[in-house]
C-alpha positions in Angstrom: 15.1 -3.1 16.0 13.5 -4.8 13.2 10.3 -5.2 15.2 9.9 -1.6 16.0 10.8 0.4 12.9 8.6 0.7 9.8 10.6 -1.0 7.1 9.4 1.5 4.5 10.5 4.6 6.3 13.8 2.9 7.5 14.9 2.6 3.8 13.7 6.1 2.8 16.6 7.8 1.0 18.5 4.6 0.3 16.4 3.2 -2.7 13.0 4.3 -1.6 11.6 7.8 -2.1 8.8 9.8 -0.6 5.2 9.3 -1.6 4.7 13.1 -1.4 7.1 15.4 -3.3 6.8 19.1 -2.9 8.3 22.2 -1.2 6.5 24.8 1.1 7.7 27.4 3.6 6.1 28.4 6.9 2.5 28.2 7.3 2.1 26.8 3.7 3.7 23.6 4.8 1.1 22.9 7.5 -1.7 23.7 4.9 -0.2 21.5 2.2 0.5 18.6 4.6 -3.1 18.6 5.8 -4.4 18.8 2.2 -2.3 15.8 1.3 -3.8 13.8 4.2 -7.3 14.9 3.1 -6.7 13.9 -0.5 -5.2 10.5 0.5 -8.1 9.6 2.9 -10.7 10.8 0.2 -9.0 8.7 -2.6 -8.6 5.6 -0.4 -12.2 5.8 0.7 -13.5 6.4 -2.9 -11.3 3.5 -4.4 -11.6 1.1 -1.5 -12.7 -1.8 -3.8 -10.3 -1.0 -6.5 -7.2 -2.9 -5.1 -5.3 0.3 -4.2 -1.5 -0.1 -3.4 -0.3 3.4 -2.9 -0.8 7.1 -3.9 2.0 9.3 -5.0 1.5 13.1 -4.8 3.7 15.4 -6.9 3.1 19.2 -6.5 4.2 22.0 -8.7 3.3 25.7 -8.8 0.6 25.0 -11.6 -1.0 21.7 -10.7 -1.0 18.5 -8.7 0.0 15.1 -10.2 -1.6 12.0 -8.5 -0.1 8.6 -9.4 -2.4 5.9 -8.3 -0.9 2.4 -8.1 -3.5 -0.4 -8.2 -3.9 -4.0 -8.9 -7.2 -3.6 -10.7 -6.7 -0.4 -13.0 -10.0 -1.1 -15.0 -12.0 -0.5 -11.8 -10.6 3.0 -11.4 -10.5 4.0 -15.1 -14.1 3.0 -15.8 -15.8 3.1 -19.2 -13.9 5.5 -21.5 -12.1 7.0 -18.5 -15.3 8.4 -16.9 -14.5 7.3 -13.4 -11.1 9.0 -13.5 -12.7 12.3 -14.7 -15.3 11.9 -11.9 -12.6 11.5 -9.3 -10.5 14.5 -10.9 -13.6 16.8 -10.7 -14.3 15.8 -7.0 -10.7 16.5 -6.0 -10.6 19.8 -7.8 -13.8 20.9 -6.1 -12.5 19.8 -2.7 -9.1 21.5 -2.8 -9.4 24.2 -5.6 -6.2 22.8 -7.4 -5.8 21.4 -10.9 -5.1 17.7 -10.9 -3.5 15.2 -13.3 -4.4 11.6 -12.4 -2.2 8.8 -13.7 -3.4 5.2 -13.1 -0.5 2.7 -12.8 -0.9 -1.1 -12.7 0.8 -3.2 -10.2 2.0 -6.1 -12.6 2.6 -8.6 -9.7 0.0 -8.0 -7.0 1.3 -11.0 -5.0 4.5 -9.1 -4.4 2.8 -6.0 -3.2 2.5 -5.9 0.6 -0.5 -3.7 0.7 -2.5 -5.8 -1.8 -1.5 -8.9 -0.1 -2.6 -7.6 3.4 -6.0 -6.5 1.9 -6.4 -10.0 0.4 -6.0 -11.6 3.9 -8.3 -8.9 5.5 -11.1 -9.6 3.0 -10.8 -13.3 3.8 -10.9 -12.7 7.6 -13.9 -10.5 7.2 -15.7 -13.3 5.2 -14.9 -15.7 8.2 -12.3 -17.7 6.3 -9.5 -19.1 8.5 -6.8 -16.5 9.0 -4.2 -19.3 9.1 -5.2 -20.6 5.7 -5.3 -17.1 4.3 -1.8 -16.2 5.6 -0.2 -19.5 4.5 -1.6 -19.3 1.0 -0.5 -15.7 0.6 3.1 -16.6 1.6 3.1 -19.6 -0.9 1.9 -17.4 -3.7 4.4 -14.7 -3.0 7.3 -17.2 -3.1 5.9 -18.7 -6.3 5.9 -15.2 -7.8 9.5 -14.6 -7.1 9.8 -13.4 -3.5 12.7 -14.6 -1.4 10.8 -14.6 1.8 7.5 -13.5 3.3 6.2 -12.9 6.8 2.6 -12.3 8.1 1.5 -11.2 11.6 -2.1 -11.5 12.6 -3.1 -9.9 15.9 -6.4 -9.4 17.8 -9.3 -11.5 19.0 -8.6 -14.3 16.7 -11.5 -16.7 16.1 -13.4 -14.4 18.5 -11.6 -15.5 21.6 -11.9 -13.5 24.8 -8.2 -12.6 25.1 -6.4 -11.1 22.2 -3.1 -12.7 20.9 -0.9 -12.6 17.8 0.3 -15.3 15.4 3.4 -15.2 13.1 3.6 -17.0 9.7 6.9 -16.9 7.9 8.8 -18.7 5.2 12.1 -17.9 3.5 14.3 -15.0 4.8 13.2 -11.4 5.6 16.4 -9.4 6.5 14.7 -6.3 8.1 18.0 -4.6 9.1 19.7 -4.8 5.8 19.1 -1.4 4.0 19.7 -2.8 0.5 17.0 -5.4 1.0 13.9 -4.7 -1.0 11.3 -5.3 1.7 7.7 -4.2 1.1 5.6 -3.7 4.3 2.0 -3.0 5.0 -0.5 -2.8 7.9 -4.2 -3.1 7.2 -6.9 -3.7 9.8 -9.8 -6.2 9.4 -13.2 -5.1 10.8 -14.8 -8.1 12.4 -17.9 -8.6 14.6 -15.6 -9.0 17.6 -13.4 -6.0 17.0 -10.4 -5.0 14.8 -7.8 -7.7 13.8 -4.4 -6.2 12.6 -2.7 -7.8 9.6 1.0 -7.0 8.9 2.7 -8.3 5.8 6.5 -8.2 4.9 7.6 -9.4 1.6 11.3 -9.7 0.7 11.7 -9.1 -3.1 15.6 -9.3 -3.4 18.5 -7.0 -3.0 18.9 -3.5 -4.5 22.5 -2.5 -5.3 21.6 0.8 -7.0 19.2 3.7 -6.2 15.8 3.6 -7.7 12.8 5.8 -7.2 10.2 3.1 -7.4 10.1 -0.7 -8.1 9.4 -0.1 -11.8 9.9 -3.7 -12.7 6.7 -4.3 -10.7 4.8 -1.5 -12.2 3.4 -0.5 -15.6 1.3 2.5 -16.7 -2.1 1.7 -17.6 -3.2 3.4 -20.8 
């Protein structure tokens, strides 16, 4: 079971919550859902080099609040907040809604699966050994306080003819324990010989009470 279910969605409702929070009826649901996907794709493409962790969308009857979690908030905010205003104007022009954008810093990027996976992807795309990149990431995660970490790299590794997969793991990663705070991400690496998938699981400890977000990992960037 642990190999087939997304660890994030598996824990939805226990201590994790949804990244999109809104209510719609009938045809409005389809319209709002597709608008969410459009906004996410646009922001991810626009902030590709800014160390994006996740995007949270909260809709009310008056405006849309966008919480952007990132490892490098300065790259998104820009000089005097100019980059945020530019992003806000582009989103409002694209959807016609009023936007409020909050940039939130991930205080420990080595404990964030998305940022960790992107780090490995960048190294693979620069032709650095995937083994070295995966092992270094796991060591850094454990040093930062993780209780366990696991990395799966799959595809035409080192450009070989037949694709294969390799696992790297250290510590414990209890995928079937609902109260286990496990962060998961899948990011593809674009190489000259095709796509290489990188999956990262990071076990950050046990959660014994419901929480909406790992606030101990996050801090709002002023």
